[in-house]
C-alpha positions as CSV (number, residue, x, y, z in Angstrom):
1,M,-9.2,-25.7,0.4
2,I,-11.6,-24.1,-1.9
3,A,-13.0,-22.0,0.8
4,I,-9.5,-20.5,1.6
5,I,-8.7,-19.9,-2.1
6,R,-12.3,-18.2,-2.8
7,Q,-11.4,-16.0,0.3
8,E,-7.8,-14.9,-1.2
9,V,-9.8,-14.2,-4.6
10,R,-12.2,-11.8,-2.6
11,K,-9.4,-10.1,-0.4
12,V,-7.5,-9.3,-3.8
13,T,-10.5,-8.1,-5.7
14,G,-11.5,-6.0,-2.6
15,R,-8.6,-4.1,-2.9
16,R,-10.1,-2.0,-5.4
17,G,-7.3,0.4,-6.4
18,S,-4.7,-2.4,-7.5
19,F,-7.1,-4.9,-8.8
20,W,-9.2,-2.4,-11.0
21,S,-5.9,-0.9,-12.2
22,A,-4.8,-4.3,-13.5
23,V,-8.2,-4.8,-15.0
24,G,-8.2,-1.4,-16.6
25,I,-4.7,-1.6,-18.0
26,T,-5.4,-4.9,-19.5
27,L,-8.4,-4.0,-21.3
28,A,-6.8,-0.8,-22.3
29,L,-4.1,-2.7,-24.2
30,V,-6.7,-4.7,-25.9
31,L,-7.7,-1.5,-27.5
32,T,-4.0,-0.5,-28.1
33,A,-3.3,-3.6,-30.0
34,Y,-6.5,-3.0,-32.3
35,V,-5.5,0.6,-32.7
36,V,-1.8,-0.3,-33.7
37,S,-2.9,-2.9,-36.3
38,I,-5.4,-0.5,-37.9
39,I,-2.6,2.4,-38.1
40,V,-0.3,-0.1,-39.5
41,Y,-2.8,-1.3,-42.2
42,Q,-3.7,2.2,-43.1
43,V,-0.2,3.6,-43.4
44,Q,1.7,0.6,-44.9
45,D,-1.3,-1.0,-46.5
46,D,-0.1,-4.3,-44.9
47,A,-2.9,-6.1,-42.8
48,T,-1.8,-7.6,-39.6
49,S,-1.4,-11.5,-39.6
50,G,-2.5,-13.9,-37.1
51,E,1.1,-14.7,-36.0
52,E,2.0,-10.9,-36.0
53,A,-1.2,-10.1,-33.9
54,L,-0.2,-12.7,-31.2
55,F,3.2,-11.5,-30.9
56,L,2.0,-7.9,-30.5
57,Y,-0.2,-9.1,-27.5
58,S,2.6,-11.1,-26.0
59,T,4.7,-7.9,-26.2
60,L,2.2,-5.6,-24.6
61,L,1.5,-8.2,-21.7
62,F,4.7,-6.7,-20.3
63,V,2.6,-3.9,-19.0
64,P,0.0,-5.4,-17.1
65,L,2.5,-7.7,-15.5
66,V,3.8,-4.9,-13.7
67,V,0.5,-4.4,-11.8
68,F,0.2,-8.3,-11.2
69,V,3.6,-8.1,-9.7
70,L,2.4,-5.1,-7.5
71,V,-0.9,-6.9,-6.5
72,A,0.9,-10.3,-5.8
73,S,3.6,-8.8,-3.7
74,Q,1.0,-6.8,-1.8
75,A,-1.1,-9.9,-1.3
76,G,1.9,-12.1,0.0
77,A,2.5,-9.2,2.6
78,W,-1.1,-8.6,3.5
79,D,-1.8,-10.9,6.3
80,F,1.2,-10.9,8.1
81,A,1.5,-7.0,7.9
82,N,-2.1,-6.8,9.5
83,G,-1.8,-9.6,11.9
84,T,-4.5,-11.7,10.4
85,F,-2.4,-14.7,9.3
86,R,-2.4,-15.9,13.1
87,Y,-6.3,-16.3,12.8
88,M,-6.0,-18.0,9.5
89,V,-4.0,-20.9,11.6
90,V,-7.0,-21.6,13.5
91,T,-8.6,-23.3,10.5
92,G,-6.4,-26.3,11.6
93,R,-4.3,-26.3,8.3
94,S,-0.5,-25.9,8.5
95,K,1.2,-22.3,8.1
96,P,2.9,-23.6,4.8
97,Q,-0.3,-24.9,3.4
98,L,-2.3,-21.8,4.1
99,L,0.6,-19.8,2.6
100,A,0.4,-21.9,-0.6
101,L,-3.2,-21.9,-0.7
102,T,-3.3,-18.1,-0.4
103,A,-0.7,-17.8,-3.4
104,L,-2.8,-20.0,-5.4
105,G,-5.8,-17.5,-5.0
106,V,-3.6,-14.7,-6.0
107,I,-2.8,-16.6,-9.3
108,V,-6.3,-17.7,-9.9
109,T,-7.2,-14.0,-9.7
110,S,-4.2,-12.9,-12.0
111,L,-5.0,-15.5,-14.8
112,A,-8.8,-14.5,-14.7
113,V,-8.0,-11.0,-15.2
114,T,-5.6,-12.1,-18.1
115,A,-8.1,-14.4,-19.8
116,P,-10.1,-11.5,-21.6
117,Y,-6.9,-10.1,-23.0
118,C,-5.9,-13.7,-24.3
119,I,-9.4,-14.1,-25.8
120,A,-9.1,-10.6,-27.5
121,G,-5.7,-11.9,-28.9
122,L,-7.0,-14.9,-30.4
123,V,-10.2,-13.0,-31.9
124,Q,-7.8,-10.7,-33.6
125,A,-5.6,-13.3,-34.9
126,Y,-8.3,-15.1,-36.7
127,T,-10.5,-12.1,-37.6
128,F,-10.1,-8.3,-37.6
129,P,-8.1,-6.5,-39.4
130,L,-6.6,-9.7,-41.4
131,A,-7.8,-8.5,-44.9
132,G,-6.5,-11.5,-46.4
133,S,-3.3,-12.0,-44.4
134,D,-2.7,-15.5,-42.9
135,P,-4.3,-16.5,-39.8
136,A,-2.5,-17.9,-36.8
137,S,-1.3,-21.3,-36.6
138,A,-2.1,-23.9,-34.0
139,K,1.5,-23.6,-32.7
140,D,1.2,-19.7,-32.8
141,V,-1.9,-19.9,-30.5
142,A,-0.3,-22.5,-28.1
143,Q,2.8,-20.5,-28.0
144,F,1.0,-17.4,-27.2
145,L,-1.3,-19.1,-24.5
146,W,1.6,-20.6,-22.8
147,F,3.3,-17.4,-22.9
148,A,0.7,-15.7,-21.2
149,F,0.1,-18.5,-18.5
150,A,3.9,-18.8,-17.8
151,Q,4.7,-15.2,-17.4
152,V,1.5,-14.5,-15.2
153,T,2.1,-17.7,-13.0
154,F,5.9,-17.3,-12.7
155,W,5.6,-13.7,-11.7
156,S,2.6,-14.0,-9.3
157,I,4.5,-16.8,-7.4
158,V,7.8,-14.7,-7.2
159,A,6.0,-11.6,-6.1
160,F,3.9,-13.2,-3.7
161,S,6.8,-15.0,-2.3
162,V,8.8,-11.7,-1.8
163,G,5.9,-10.1,-0.2
164,A,5.5,-13.1,2.3
165,L,9.3,-12.8,2.9
166,M,9.3,-9.1,3.7
167,R,6.1,-8.9,5.7
168,S,5.6,-5.4,4.4
169,S,3.5,-4.4,1.4
170,G,5.6,-1.4,0.7
171,A,8.9,-3.2,1.1
172,G,7.6,-6.3,-0.8
173,I,6.3,-4.2,-3.7
174,A,9.8,-2.3,-4.1
175,V,11.7,-5.6,-3.9
176,A,9.5,-7.1,-6.2
177,M,9.7,-4.2,-8.6
178,V,13.5,-4.2,-8.6
179,L,13.5,-8.0,-9.6
180,Y,11.1,-7.4,-12.4
181,F,12.8,-4.4,-13.9
182,G,16.2,-5.3,-12.7
183,G,16.2,-8.5,-15.0
184,F,15.8,-6.3,-18.2
185,T,18.3,-3.7,-17.0
186,F,21.0,-5.9,-15.9
187,G,20.3,-8.5,-18.7
188,G,22.1,-6.1,-21.3
189,L,24.9,-5.5,-19.1
190,L,25.5,-9.2,-18.2
191,G,25.0,-10.1,-21.9
192,A,28.1,-8.1,-22.8
193,W,30.1,-10.2,-20.4
194,S,28.6,-13.6,-20.2
195,D,25.3,-14.5,-22.1
196,T,24.8,-17.4,-20.0
197,L,24.3,-15.2,-16.8
198,R,21.7,-13.1,-18.9
199,Q,19.9,-16.4,-19.6
200,I,19.4,-17.3,-16.0
201,L,18.0,-14.0,-15.0
202,P,14.3,-14.5,-14.1
203,N,12.9,-12.3,-16.9
204,F,14.7,-14.2,-19.7
205,A,14.6,-17.5,-18.1
206,I,10.6,-17.6,-17.9
207,T,10.4,-16.1,-21.4
208,T,12.7,-18.6,-22.8
209,T,10.5,-21.6,-21.6
210,T,8.0,-20.1,-23.9
211,G,9.9,-21.0,-27.0
212,I,10.0,-17.4,-28.5
213,T,13.6,-16.9,-28.0
214,D,16.7,-18.6,-29.4
215,D,18.2,-19.2,-26.0
216,P,18.6,-22.9,-24.9
217,L,15.2,-24.2,-23.8
218,G,16.7,-26.6,-21.2
219,L,18.6,-23.7,-19.3
220,G,15.4,-21.6,-19.3
221,I,13.5,-24.4,-17.6
222,V,16.2,-25.0,-15.0
223,A,16.7,-21.5,-14.2
224,S,13.0,-20.7,-14.0
225,A,12.4,-23.9,-11.7
226,A,15.3,-22.7,-9.6
227,W,13.9,-19.2,-9.1
228,L,10.5,-20.4,-8.1
229,V,12.2,-23.1,-5.6
230,L,14.4,-20.2,-4.1
231,F,11.8,-17.6,-3.5
232,A,8.8,-19.9,-2.7
233,G,10.8,-22.3,-0.6
234,A,12.2,-19.2,1.4
235,A,8.8,-17.9,2.0
236,L,7.3,-21.2,3.1
237,L,10.3,-21.7,5.3
238,R,10.0,-18.3,6.9
239,T,6.4,-18.9,7.4
240,A,6.9,-22.2,8.9
241,R,9.3,-21.1,11.4
242,S,7.3,-17.9,12.4
243,E,5.4,-17.8,15.6
244,Y,2.2,-17.0,13.9
């Protein structure tokens, strides 16, 4: 099991264009967060508090998530599009199990790329450039870490499942991107008609589980779980029924 996960991590990191884009964008956002904090302090003479620093990092996480969606959807389709999944079955594991382990390798890689970003956020929340402002509380830290973990894991699973369903890197990336950006686009439109429908969209549902919004927590948890079951279940079902 560990060998398959390790192999998937090597495959993801081996796609240097998408992988190093994710790393580069994530690290660039760390610099952006510090620059924004410095500008605010210089212009407004108002230091960034620990809570504000973590909120800034949570907001900027939206950008690397776009790359994680791309990487995960590409990984989900890769072995099917290139005809290598049939050779993985020779290992003796079931097709759904192989798909699940491959997805786990993608999640591990995405979380590993996110880890330095989270560490930088925590460093800023307790050090520079506070200048006397209040540091982050334990609740702020827990909420920030859960936000990053939940968002990265959720979208890695959804995007990977879409790629596995489409069996094509291009199509998988396109559909996953529509799901990611479409939630924000249609959220405003649906909110004007029914706020409940807005709350069950993937983007809003998973964010609600982190407790940073006023939307019902229970609904967010149920909706997020439903989306995961829908996409992951469909991918596992198609894989189990496929001929390779």
